[in-house]
LORO-366678 format. One line per 10 residues: number of its first residue (from 1); their letters; for each residue x, z, y negated of C-alpha. Coordinates in nm, 2 decimals, decimal comma. Example, Ala and Ser with C-alpha at 12.3 -4.5 7.8 and 13.67 -1.06 7.14 Angstrom:
<dotors>
1	as	1,23 0,78 0,45; 1,37 0,71 0,11 $
</dotors>
This chain:
<dotors>
1	xxxxxxxxxx	0,00 0,00 0,00; 0,13 -0,08 -0,35; 0,09 0,12 -0,66; -0,04 -0,05 -0,97; 0,19 -0,07 -1,26; 0,07 -0,04 -1,62; 0,25 0,02 -1,95; 0,09 0,32 -2,12; 0,21 0,45 -2,46; 0,52 0,25 -2,42 $
11	xxxxxxxxxx	0,62 0,35 -2,07; 0,58 0,14 -1,75; 0,39 0,37 -1,51; 0,28 0,38 -1,15; -0,10 0,43 -1,11; -0,28 0,58 -0,81; -0,64 0,70 -0,78; -0,89 0,88 -0,57; -1,27 0,85 -0,63; -1,25 1,14 -0,87 $
21	xxxxxxxxxx	-0,90 1,13 -1,03; -0,66 0,86 -1,16; -0,31 0,94 -1,25; -0,02 0,77 -1,42; 0,35 0,86 -1,35; 0,61 0,71 -1,58; 0,88 0,52 -1,40; 1,14 0,66 -1,64; 1,16 1,04 -1,64; 0,86 1,09 -1,39 $
31	xxxxxxxxxx	0,62 1,23 -1,65; 0,26 1,28 -1,53; 0,01 1,14 -1,79; -0,24 1,03 -1,86; -0,45 1,19 -1,58; -0,82 1,11 -1,58; -1,04 1,37 -1,40; -1,41 1,32 -1,32; -1,35 0,95 -1,34; -1,66 0,90 -1,13 $
41	xxxxxxxxxx	-1,89 1,07 -1,38; -2,04 1,00 -1,72; -1,78 1,20 -1,90; -1,42 1,16 -1,79; -1,16 1,42 -1,90; -0,80 1,36 -2,00; -0,63 1,70 -2,07; -0,26 1,60 -2,11; -0,07 1,54 -2,43; 0,13 1,23 -2,51 $
51	xxxxxxxxxx	0,36 1,27 -2,81; 0,28 1,06 -3,12; 0,62 0,88 -3,15; 0,61 0,68 -2,83; 0,60 0,34 -3,00; 0,89 0,43 -3,23; 1,25 0,33 -3,17; 1,46 0,63 -3,05; 1,73 0,75 -3,27; 2,07 0,59 -3,19 $
61	xxxxxxxxxx	2,32 0,80 -2,99; 2,06 1,06 -2,90; 2,19 1,38 -2,77; 2,12 1,43 -2,39; 1,93 1,74 -2,47; 1,68 1,53 -2,66; 1,64 1,24 -2,42; 1,33 1,40 -2,27; 1,16 1,34 -2,61; 1,16 0,96 -2,55 $
71	xxxxxxxxxx	0,89 1,00 -2,29; 0,75 1,35 -2,34; 0,40 1,38 -2,20; 0,19 1,56 -1,94; 0,38 1,74 -1,67; 0,73 1,68 -1,53; 1,01 1,85 -1,34; 1,27 2,04 -1,54; 1,59 2,09 -1,33; 1,78 2,27 -1,44 $
81	xxxxxxxxxx	1,53 2,40 -1,69; 1,67 2,39 -2,04; 2,01 2,29 -1,91; 2,35 2,47 -1,92; 2,69 2,43 -1,78; 2,75 2,32 -1,42; 3,12 2,34 -1,35; 3,28 2,14 -1,63; 2,97 1,94 -1,70; 2,72 2,04 -1,97 $
91	xxxxxxxxxx	2,37 1,94 -1,86; 2,14 1,90 -2,16; 1,77 1,95 -2,22; 1,55 1,98 -1,91; 1,78 1,80 -1,67; 1,82 1,45 -1,53; 1,47 1,43 -1,36; 1,31 1,47 -1,70; 1,47 1,16 -1,86; 1,63 0,93 -1,60 $
101	xxxxxxxxxx	1,45 0,66 -1,39; 1,28 0,75 -1,06; 1,25 0,52 -0,76; 0,92 0,46 -0,60; 0,95 0,53 -0,23; 0,59 0,49 -0,10; 0,22 0,49 -0,18; -0,03 0,53 0,10; -0,39 0,62 0,16; -0,48 0,81 0,48 $
111	xxxxxxxxxx	-0,84 0,91 0,51; -0,95 1,09 0,19; -0,59 1,14 0,07; -0,38 0,91 -0,16; -0,01 1,00 -0,18; 0,27 0,87 -0,40; 0,64 0,96 -0,33; 0,92 0,89 -0,57; 1,29 0,99 -0,55; 1,59 1,04 -0,76 $
121	xxxxxxxxxx	1,96 1,09 -0,67; 2,11 1,33 -0,92; 2,47 1,36 -1,04; 2,46 1,70 -1,21; 2,39 1,89 -1,00; 2,45 1,66 -0,71; 2,16 1,61 -0,46; 1,83 1,43 -0,41; 1,48 1,51 -0,54; 1,16 1,38 -0,39 $
131	xxxxxxxxxx	0,84 1,40 -0,59; 0,51 1,39 -0,40; 0,18 1,36 -0,58; -0,14 1,37 -0,38; -0,51 1,31 -0,47; -0,80 1,41 -0,24; -1,14 1,24 -0,27; -1,39 1,48 -0,42; -1,12 1,71 -0,57; -1,05 1,71 -0,94 $
141	xxxxxxxxxx	-0,70 1,83 -0,86; -0,34 1,69 -0,84; -0,13 1,83 -0,56; 0,24 1,82 -0,62; 0,56 1,90 -0,42; 0,92 1,86 -0,53; 1,17 1,87 -0,25; 1,53 1,94 -0,34; 1,79 1,84 -0,09; 2,17 1,86 -0,08 $
151	xxxxxxxxxx	2,21 2,09 -0,38; 2,44 2,39 -0,41; 2,41 2,67 -0,67; 2,17 2,89 -0,87; 1,94 2,71 -1,11; 1,63 2,77 -1,33; 1,36 2,52 -1,23; 1,02 2,46 -1,40; 0,72 2,24 -1,43; 0,63 2,15 -1,79 $
161	xxxxxxxxxx	0,25 2,10 -1,81; 0,18 1,99 -2,17; -0,18 1,99 -2,28; -0,34 1,81 -2,58; -0,49 2,03 -2,84; -0,79 1,97 -3,06; -0,77 1,97 -3,44; -1,00 2,27 -3,48; -0,81 2,60 -3,46; -0,88 2,86 -3,19 $
171	xxxxxxxxxx	-1,10 2,64 -2,97; -0,89 2,65 -2,66; -0,86 2,99 -2,48; -0,57 3,07 -2,25; -0,55 3,34 -1,99; -0,34 3,41 -1,68; -0,35 3,63 -1,37; -0,22 3,98 -1,42; 0,15 3,99 -1,50; 0,43 4,24 -1,46 $
181	xxxxxxxxxx	0,61 4,16 -1,78; 0,54 3,98 -2,10; 0,82 3,90 -2,34; 0,89 3,70 -2,66; 1,18 3,45 -2,66; 1,51 3,64 -2,66; 1,66 3,43 -2,94; 1,51 3,39 -3,29; 1,33 3,05 -3,30; 1,21 3,09 -3,66 $
191	xxxxxxxxxx	1,46 2,87 -3,84; 1,30 2,71 -4,14; 1,64 2,55 -4,24; 1,62 2,35 -3,92; 1,25 2,27 -3,97; 1,11 2,52 -3,72; 0,85 2,78 -3,81; 0,76 3,06 -3,56; 0,53 3,36 -3,58; 0,65 3,58 -3,30 $
201	xxxxxxxxxx	0,92 3,84 -3,33; 1,20 3,76 -3,08; 1,32 3,99 -2,80; 1,00 4,20 -2,78; 0,80 4,31 -2,47; 0,42 4,30 -2,46; 0,15 4,39 -2,21; -0,13 4,15 -2,32; -0,14 3,80 -2,46; -0,37 3,91 -2,73 $
211	xxxxxxxxxx	-0,12 4,16 -2,87; 0,21 3,98 -2,91; 0,45 4,12 -3,17; 0,49 3,90 -3,48; 0,74 3,86 -3,76; 0,49 4,00 -4,00; 0,39 4,35 -4,10; 0,02 4,25 -4,14; -0,08 4,16 -3,87; 0,20 4,32 -3,66 $
221	xxxxxxxxxx	0,06 4,15 -3,35; -0,11 3,82 -3,28; -0,37 3,70 -3,04; -0,18 3,43 -2,84; -0,48 3,35 -2,62; -0,65 3,12 -2,88; -0,51 2,77 -2,97; -0,42 2,57 -3,16; -0,25 2,81 -3,41; -0,16 2,55 -3,68 $
231	xxxxxxxxxx	0,18 2,57 -3,85; 0,37 2,75 -3,58; 0,60 2,67 -3,29; 0,61 2,98 -3,06; 0,77 3,04 -2,71; 0,68 3,34 -2,50; 0,70 3,42 -2,13; 0,50 3,61 -1,87; 0,62 3,70 -1,52; 0,41 3,73 -1,21 $
241	xxxxxxxxxx	0,48 3,92 -0,89; 0,36 3,81 -0,55; 0,01 3,93 -0,46; -0,09 3,93 -0,09; -0,05 3,56 -0,02; -0,28 3,46 -0,30; -0,20 3,22 -0,59; -0,12 3,32 -0,94; -0,31 3,11 -1,20; -0,32 3,00 -1,56 $
251	xxxxxxxxxx	-0,62 2,86 -1,73; -0,70 2,69 -2,07; -1,07 2,67 -2,16; -1,17 2,40 -2,40; -1,48 2,58 -2,54; -1,61 2,29 -2,75; -1,55 2,02 -2,48; -1,69 2,22 -2,18; -1,40 2,22 -1,94; -1,10 2,42 -1,83 $
261	xxxxxxxxxx	-0,76 2,31 -1,71; -0,60 2,53 -1,45; -0,27 2,56 -1,26; -0,21 2,74 -0,93; 0,12 2,85 -0,79; 0,29 3,07 -0,54; 0,43 3,35 -0,77; 0,71 3,42 -0,52; 0,84 3,07 -0,59; 0,74 3,02 -0,95 $
271	xxxxxxxxxx	0,71 3,37 -1,10; 0,75 3,27 -1,47; 0,49 3,11 -1,70; 0,67 2,99 -2,02; 0,41 2,93 -2,29; 0,52 2,68 -2,56; 0,27 2,64 -2,84; 0,37 2,36 -3,08; 0,10 2,31 -3,34; 0,27 2,13 -3,63 $
281	xxxxxxxxxx	0,53 2,40 -3,65; 0,83 2,16 -3,63; 0,94 1,93 -3,92; 1,27 1,79 -3,80; 1,27 1,44 -3,64; 1,08 1,32 -3,44; 0,84 1,61 -3,47; 0,78 1,57 -3,85; 0,49 1,81 -3,86; 0,26 1,59 -3,65 $
291	xxxxxxxxxx	0,28 1,72 -3,30; -0,01 1,94 -3,16; 0,03 2,05 -2,80; 0,04 2,35 -2,57; 0,30 2,38 -2,29; 0,20 2,61 -1,99; 0,51 2,58 -1,79; 0,53 2,75 -1,45; 0,88 2,80 -1,31; 1,15 3,02 -1,18 $
301	xxxxxxxxxx	1,34 3,09 -1,49; 1,40 3,34 -1,77; 1,16 3,16 -2,00; 1,32 2,85 -2,15; 1,67 2,98 -2,20; 1,88 2,77 -1,96; 2,12 2,85 -1,68; 2,33 3,13 -1,83; 2,04 3,35 -1,92; 1,86 3,28 -1,59 $
311	xxxxxxxxxx	2,15 3,38 -1,36; 2,26 3,68 -1,57; 2,08 4,02 -1,55; 1,77 4,01 -1,77; 1,44 4,20 -1,83; 1,26 4,01 -1,54; 1,54 4,03 -1,28; 1,58 4,40 -1,35; 1,22 4,43 -1,23; 1,30 4,24 -0,91 $
321	xxxxxxxxxx	1,15 3,92 -1,04; 1,37 3,61 -0,96; 1,47 3,40 -1,26; 1,66 3,13 -1,07; 1,64 2,95 -0,73; 1,94 2,96 -0,50; 1,98 2,61 -0,34; 2,18 2,53 -0,03; 2,26 2,19 0,12; 2,18 2,34 0,46 $
331	xxxxxxxxxx	1,81 2,37 0,39; 1,58 2,17 0,16; 1,38 2,36 -0,10; 1,01 2,26 -0,14; 0,82 2,37 -0,45; 0,44 2,32 -0,42; 0,21 2,32 -0,73; -0,15 2,25 -0,82; -0,31 2,14 -1,14; -0,68 2,06 -1,19 $
341	xxxxxxxxxx	-0,98 2,04 -1,43; -1,32 2,20 -1,39; -1,63 2,14 -1,60; -1,77 2,47 -1,73; -2,13 2,59 -1,81; -2,24 2,66 -2,17; -2,10 2,99 -2,29; -1,80 2,99 -2,07; -1,54 3,13 -2,31; -1,22 3,26 -2,14 $
351	xxxxxxxxxx	-1,12 3,30 -1,78; -1,12 3,67 -1,68; -1,06 3,64 -1,31; -1,02 3,39 -1,02; -1,16 3,45 -0,67; -1,02 3,24 -0,38; -1,22 3,14 -0,08; -1,16 2,88 0,19; -1,10 2,55 0,01; -1,23 2,67 -0,33 $
361	xxxxxxxxxx	-1,15 2,88 -0,64; -1,42 3,04 -0,86; -1,33 3,13 -1,22; -1,54 3,39 -1,40; -1,53 3,41 -1,78; -1,53 3,71 -2,01; -1,89 3,63 -2,07; -1,98 3,65 -1,70; -2,03 3,27 -1,65; -1,89 3,12 -1,33 $
371	xxxxxxxxxx	-1,74 2,78 -1,23; -1,61 2,67 -0,89; -1,36 2,41 -0,81; -1,30 2,25 -0,47; -0,92 2,29 -0,41; -0,70 2,33 -0,10; -0,51 2,62 -0,26; -0,36 2,70 0,08; -0,13 2,40 0,01; 0,08 2,63 -0,20 $
381	xxxxx	0,19 2,82 0,10; 0,16 2,56 0,38; 0,27 2,24 0,20; -0,02 2,07 0,38; -0,28 1,89 0,16 $
</dotors>
């Protein structure tokens, strides 16, 4: 079976579809977007962000740490997450998988499943990555596995799900399963001289997303559950611990549009959720005050700090929460991940809890409304779609 190829927002992309979902994967950098959920209904939903400069010519001699910006959209693999030094080689940005070309290995449809596999041979670090994306008829879900083979060393690794934000402030409500640690970015990201404006106070711990320490005396804390928060670029992290073989989750409820986006993960494999809110808070090029998105980035990392912070003792590792993956050429490492969309009833405001039953997850809102998604969440632990 062949994948269709279509150029979308300047990037040639492979296209696969089920009866409910169509996805595009860029050939360069392997970014997942757009993804159309509920394509079989009257109102299709596309939750992922595509940056506004895609038709512009990249700056000459762009630094490797910025190469990811040429494609930046949707979700993609960051390995190593936020770069760092590997031996004598400085790896920039979000690593080679986030900006170099991938090779299509196969596309097949077996029964109700449609599966795409793409590969990349990496040079820093050395090894092979296989990206598997699967769609199941009737499920408004994308199943994803990255298999890492031949690598040696300790690395932070992350997904980088990036959602589009509406223009109206505070109309998207974010929540996540109970976490063991919340922390603002360890380095000051409020650097007006460099064109970046943040609202959070760096190096602070917090217990709830609606009470995050700010740079200001009044208010001293901010509610970082409601987006967009125009004018700021903030990065914070929350860390989950394993919970009885059940997934950890993150959800973003679009209150005016009547749907929620969700991610599911094995918290023993991807314990960190790095939240990057960029709502016209950056003014250097190519941002130029025009980008409005929300990154909900599940990984094994110490937020978005790179190799050195991740492998050194830090607040999360001192609690027994891993902030890097140890890779060995003797055994492949498989990272399973789920993202999906679910239409919500009127009055569904913010996810308060998630209940998992066989082949389904039910989200309950603060207001008591419920919405259930068909999803094989057991895939996170078995690897079987």
